[in-house]
C-alpha positions, -999 to 999 in steps of 0.1 A, spaced: -175 618 88 -164 607 123 -144 574 126 -165 563 155 -197 545 148 -219 564 172 -237 583 146 -262 556 142 -298 557 152 -290 539 184 -296 558 217 -267 581 223 -247 578 256 -239 614 264 -211 606 288 -192 586 262 -197 613 236 -184 640 260 -154 619 270 -145 613 234 -148 649 225 -125 660 253 -99 634 244 -99 646 208 -96 682 220 -66 672 242 -49 654 213 -53 683 189 -41 707 215 -10 686 220 -3 687 182 -7 725 183 16 730 212 42 707 197 40 724 163 48 758 178 75 745 201 57 754 233 70 723 251 105 732 240 104 764 261 81 751 289 100 729 315 95 717 350 70 695 368 39 714 357 48 709 320 56 673 326 24 665 344 4 684 317 20 663 290 14 632 311 -23 639 312 -24 647 275 -8 614 266 -38 595 280 -60 610 253 -50 586 224 -59 556 246 -92 572 254 -105 578 219 -92 544 206 -108 527 236 -141 545 230 -141 535 194 -142 499 207 -170 509 232 -191 522 203 -185 490 183 -200 471 213 -228 495 219 -239 502 183 -226 476 160 -226 443 180 -265 445 182 -266 450 145 -244 420 138 -265 399 162 -297 410 145 -285 398 111 -273 432 98 -236 423 94 -234 431 57 -248 466 61 -227 473 92 -196 461 74 -203 484 45 -206 513 69 -174 505 87 -155 499 55 -169 531 40 -154 550 69 -122 531 66 -118 543 30 -128 579 41 -100 577 67 -74 566 42 -84 593 17 -82 620 43 -49 606 55 -37 608 19 -48 644 18 -29 653 49 2 636 36 0 656 3 -5 688 24 27 680 43 45 675 10 32 708 -3 43 726 29 79 714 22 78 690 52 89 659 32 102 649 -2 81 635 -30 97 600 -26 89 599 11 54 612 4 48 582 -19 61 559 9 36 574 33 8 570 8 18 533 6 18 532 44 55 527 45 64 560 62 53 580 93 40 615 96 42 639 126 5 639 135 -17 622 109 -9 585 115 -40 582 137 -60 584 104 -40 555 90 -46 535 122 -83 542 120 -84 531 84 -70 497 93 -89 494 126 -122 500 108 -113 473 83 -106 449 111 -137 459 131 -160 433 115 -135 406 125 -135 417 161 -173 418 161 -176 383 146 -152 370 172 -172 387 199 -205 372 187 -192 338 180 -170 333 211 -183 359 235 -166 387 254 -142 362 269 -123 359 236 -122 397 233 -108 400 268 -82 374 260 -70 393 230 -70 426 250 -48 410 277 -26 388 255 -12 417 233 3 438 262 13 406 280 34 397 249 54 429 252 87 411 262 84 388 232 75 415 207 103 437 220 128 409 212 116 404 176 145 410 151 143 441 129 130 436 94 156 429 68 169 457 45 151 461 12 173 473 -16 199 482 10 175 505 28 154 502 60 121 506 41 104 480 63 112 493 98 86 520 100 57 498 87 68 470 110 68 494 139 34 508 129 19 473 125 31 455 156 55 477 175 87 457 171 107 489 169 101 525 180 104 539 144 67 548 144 47 565 171 26 542 193 3 526 198 9 502 169 -21 487 150 -18 455 170 -17 473 203 -43 497 192 -67 468 183 -61 454 218 -73 488 232 -103 486 209 -110 452 224 -107 466 259 -131 493 248 -157 467 237 -157 454 272 -160 489 286 -189 495 262 -206 464 275 -202 476 311 -216 511 303 -246 496 284 -254 474 314 -248 503 338 -275 523 321 -300 495 319 -335 499 334 -331 466 353 -313 468 387 -297 434 382 -282 446 349 -269 477 365 -252 457 391 -236 435 364 -224 467 347 -209 481 379 -191 447 384 -177 447 349 -164 483 351 -152 479 387 -132 448 378 -117 466 348 -108 496 369 -92 474 396 -73 455 370 -59 484 350 -51 504 382 -34 473 397 -14 468 365 -4 504 364 9 502 400 27 469 393 45 482 363 54 516 378 90 523 385 88 528 423 125 532 426 123 564 406 85 572 404 89 605 386 108 588 358 76 569 348 58 602 347 85 616 324 86 586 302 48 588 296 50 626 291 79 624 265 61 596 246 89 571 250 68 544 267 40 551 242 63 547 212 77 515 228 41 502 232 50 494 268 20 479 286 21 505 313 11 532 288 -21 512 280 -28 505 316 -25 541 327 -45 553 297 -73 527 304 -74 536 341 -79 573 331 -105 564 305 -125 543 329 -125 571 355 -135 597 330 -162 576 315 -177 567 348 -177 603 359 -192 615 326 -219 589 325 -229 598 361 -230 635 352 -245 635 317 -266 603 317 -277 596 352 -279 632 365 -288 647 332 -263 676 333 -260 694 300 -230 717 304 -208 692 285 -229 698 253 -207 726 238 -177 702 232 -198 675 215 -192 689 180 -156 675 182 -168 640 187 -192 644 158 -166 658 135 -136 638 147 -124 626 113 -126 661 99 -109 675 130 -80 650 128 -75 656 91 -81 693 85 -68 703 119 -35 687 111 -35 701 76 -39 736 92 -8 729 112 12 715 83 5 746 62 12 771 89 43 792 81 73 779 100 81 812 116 54 837 126 58 865 150 42 858 183 41 881 213 53 863 243 66 832 224 48 803 208 19 798 232 -3 827 220 2 816 184 -6 780 193 -38 790 211 -49 811 180 -44 781 157 -61 758 182 -91 782 182 -91 782 144 -90 744 144 -120 742 167 -138 769 147 -134 751 114 -147 718 129 -177 736 144 -184 753 110 -182 719 92 -208 705 115 -231 735 110 -227 732 72 -235 695 73 -266 699 96 -300 699 77 -310 735 70 -338 749 91 -368 764 72 -362 796 92 -326 799 79 -317 828 57 -316 824 20 -278 830 19 -271 804 45 -295 779 29 -277 782 -4 -242 779 11 -252 749 33 -271 730 6 -243 736 -19 -217 723 6 -238 693 14 -243 685 -23 -205 688 -28 -198 664 1 -224 639 -12 -208 641 -46 -174 632 -32 -189 604 -11 -206 586 -40 -173 570 -54 -165 558 -19 -199 542 -15 -197 526 -49 -162 512 -42 -173 497 -9 -206 483 -23 -186 463 -47 -166 448 -19 -195 442 4 -227 437 -18 -260 443 -1 -278 412 11 -309 402 -7 
């Protein structure tokens, strides 16, 4: 059930999978630390730089979603499999929305928001503390076929233009007027902020800025695919693509940094203010970190064949489940629980539970080995039958929208 398309039969790139899994782990750790007020009690440069590093994670997993579009789906579109690929992408989009709806309902049940606001969230007119990434993925997966068609028809140059144009338009987007009141209320401000980032009512990146990161990820994916080619000339092209990307993002980060008060930029990334404003420096820093992480991971896990990153791969393979049920776990946690030494021990316990439930989900969804015990076989096959039963209405709905080609 992951929102990334890497679960296809295409050859897996281990470095990309490891990087994505670590980014998801950082994002969920951040949610857990925030939920239990750890950052409220933890101050000083160490806390700030920790939060700074954590805030690069959303850029990483959004960018790597784009990389997998290029690595897995672009070849399918080019080979004439656009309809089947679109069905798969839109099926995951509907899965994302349904799981988003489930998290919104869990937040309401926990007493976190009123029924009226819950309905607004279900209509994508509100914001939630942690689950809006699922809402973003639902829309990004819907838009993915358009990005892929643009890439195949006009080449990566068009994708690059889009990736650069959106952050470059930040001064214009920041000056857009606020949406008008609706029935005397500001119902449109949060969805406007979520869609294009005109205000900071919703957490960034907006859908528009997120799709620009997806586009940048498609270029990264092209570079990685070339870098791992058997042909030396292709590898050189891949190194050139990734080298130019790294030089550009690092240069943009340096150009946009506040050198008169350098630490203030670190603080503004750490406290999410630049992220929520969809400022281009947030994307530039995040992309620089992503490129460095991917290059290191590809070197270690694909070129050198190291295997010690394997234990975290389950998070990348269950990312949709992790984003939804991990946040549901936090929403349903009692507001006040005794914790020896403050909120950090409790946060770590819940983070461990979050990882455990994702690992268990993957185990339950893995085909049962003939050597498995009878009890485990019954549990796993029953669970898989239940998931397949819930999946059928989703498949039928999407098949009506994108019929199979003859």
